[in-house]
N, C-alpha and C positions, 0 to 999 in steps of 0.2 A: 693784592691788586688783581683785578679780573684779567685773565689771560686767555686768548683764543688764537690758535694757529689758523690764519685766514685761508690756508690751503687745505684744511682737513674737512672730512665729511661732517664733523661736528659743527663747524662754522656754517656749512651749507644748511644743516638742520636749523640753526639759529636764524639764518636768513629767511627760511621758509616761514618760521613763526612770525617774523617781523613783516613779511609780505602779506601774510594772511590777516594781520590786524590793520593793514592799510598803508604800510610804507612802500616806497618804490625800491627798485633794485639798488640804486645808488644810495638812497637814504639808509637802507638796511646795512649795507656794507660800511657806510660812513659811521653809523652809530656803533657798530661792532668795533670799528677801528679806534674810535674815541674811547670806548670801554677798555680796549686793549692797551692803548697808549697813555691814557690819562690826558690832562690838559696839554694841548698841542696846537700846531699851526695847520692852516688849510693845506699848505704844500705837503706837509708830512702825511696828512690824511689822504691826499691825492695819490701820493706814492704808495702808501701802505695798503690802501683799499682799491687801487687801480681805477680811480675816478679821474676823468679828464680835468685838467686844471681850469679849463674854461667853464666847467660845471660845478666845481667843488664848493665855491662860495654860495651859490644858489642852493645847493643841497644842504649845506650846513645851516644856512639861515632858515630854510624850511624846517629842518629838525628843531631849531630853536623855537620857531613859532608853534610847533607841535608838542613842545615840552620835553625834548630828549637831550638837548645840550644847552649849555650856557655860553655866552659870548663875553670875553674880556676885551675891552677896548685897548688899542695900542697899535704899534707898528712893528711887526704885523699883529693883527687880531689873533687871539688864542681862543680855542674852543675846548670846553670841559664837559665831561659826561654828567648827566643826571642819573642818580641811582635808579636801576631798572624798575623797581616797584613804584617809585614816585613817577617815573617817566610814563609808565603805562596808565597810571591814574590820570595824569595830566592830559595824555593823548585821548583818553576816553571822554574827558570833559571837553576837549577841543572838538572832537567829532560830534558830540551831542549839541554843542553850540552851533556848529556849522549846519548840522542836519535840521535843527529847529528853524534856522534862518532860511534854509533851502525849502523846507516844507511851507513856510509862510509865503515865500516868494512864488512857489508853484501854485499855491491856492489863490493868490491875488491875480496872477496871470491867467489861471484857469477861469476865474470868475469873469475876467474881461473877455476871454474867448467865448464863454457861454453867452454873455451879453451881446457880443457882436454876431453870434450865430443865430440868436433868437429870431425866428421868423424867416430865416433863409432856408432854402431847399437844396439838398445835394443828392446826387445819385452816385452809386459806386457799384462795381461788379467784381466779385471775388472769383479768381481763377483757381480751381482746385489743382491745376498742374504747375502753379507758380513755384519757382525755386525757393527753397527755404535756407536762410542763412542764420547762423548763431555765432555769437562772439563770446570769448572767455578771457579772463585776466588772472594771472598768477600761476606759477608752476604747479602748485598743489591741485588747483581746480582743473587745469589742463590735463594733468595726469589722471585725475578722476574721470574726466570725460573720455580720455583715451581708453581707459579700462572698460567703460560702458560700451564703447563702439567695438572693442575687441570681443567682448562676450557675446555680442550679437552677430559676429562675422561667421559665415558658413562656408565661404569659398577661399578667400585670400585676405592677407594683410600685407601691404607693401609699405616700406619705410625708406626714406632718404633723410639721414639725420647726422648730427654731430656726436662726438664721443661722449661728452658729458650728458647730453640728453638721452643717448642710447643707454648709458649706465643707469640713469634714473628709471627708464622704462623697464629694463631687465630687473632691477632691484624691486620695483613696485609691483610689476605685473607678470613675473616669470611663471607663476602658477597658472594664471589665466591663459598666457600664450602657450604653455605646455599643453593645457587642456584643449585649446583650439587645434593645435597640431595633432593631438591624439584623435580628434574628430575629423581629421582630413583637411584642415585648413592649410593652404599653402602660405608660408610666411617667408618673405624675402626681404633682406635688409641691405642697404648700401650705406656704409659708414667708413670714415677714415680709421682703419684698424690701429694705426700707431697712436691714436688718441684713447684707445680702449685697453683696459687691463686684461691680461690673459685669462684670469679667472672669470671675467664677465663674458669674454668671447667663448670660453669653454662651455659656460652655462647656456648661452644663446644657441650654440651649434647643436645642442641636443634637440631643439625644436624649430630651428630656422636655418635657412641658407644665407650666410653672411658673406658679402663681397666687399672688397676694399673700394673706396671711392674718394674723390676729392671733397674737402670740407666745403660746406655751404653755410650761409648765415641763417637761413630759414630751415625749418624742419617740415617735411611733407609726409603725411600718412594717408593711405588709401585702404578702405574697408569694403570688400566685395565690389559690387557695382552700385553701391548705395551712397557712400559718403566720402568726402575729402576733408581732412583736418590739416590746416597749415598754421604753424606757429612761428613767431619771430620776436626778437627783442625790440620793443617800441622805443624809438628815440625820444618821443614826447613823454612817455610815462616811466621810462627807465625800468621796465619790468616786462616779462613775457606776456604776450597776448596771443590769441588764437582765433581763427575763423574756421567754422565748419559749414559745409554746404552739401545739399543733396542734388546739386546741379549735375545732370548726366553729361552735359557738354564739357564742363570743367573736369569732371571725373575722367572722361575719355581722353581729354587733352593731357592731363597729368599722367595718366597711365602710359600714353605714348612716349612722353618724356622719360618716365621711369624705365620703360623697356629699352629706349635708346641708351640711357645711362648704364643699364644692366649689361647690355651687349658690349659696351665699351670697356667694362671693368675687367 
């Protein structure tokens, strides 16, 4: 029987794979829980995978529609795992069907828009100084963007983050951060140290100044005077999302908040 300790880094790796193919945070944890437990109830999955009971039925039914679990009627209902290879095949088919329907819908609406636009005249003015915003979804993609912003930093990298996110950053980008430190970039980090393993703190202390701080739900990263990256767990999508901006006003505001937090630690 498939067995995964849901508290291990291996389970985190499995979650990342499932996020990348398109499952939400809760869906990934629920599927791993069903694989671990075999046929089981929603309550047991809620407890094992740390999913709110108010959400677990929706999550499991979504997994069933995507081809990852089967549902056995009864009181209570029971949910069984689909073998991973078959589940992935079914999910790809599910996505292909949805994508084809969405493409057709977009084409139809686009044609209606063009018909309505025909003969109309519009004016617009593009402002070269307009703030630029980007959004990202999924831990892996956010980490990738973090690395790109780090590599371009020339003055400073500031972070307010949580223990698990801090450990991912150190594990993935320690070489980049060490290189930036060697090139004179000031790296300062506020993180709840009791959430971080000593070996990770020891690694980070070689190229950053790390101070203890209270846990926050979001994660905030500043790169020079150029960019702000803010990430958080989306209630609607059950996975991490991020917003990056080149807004100088927002960057200055968050810098002031960081300095206040830094002086209080």
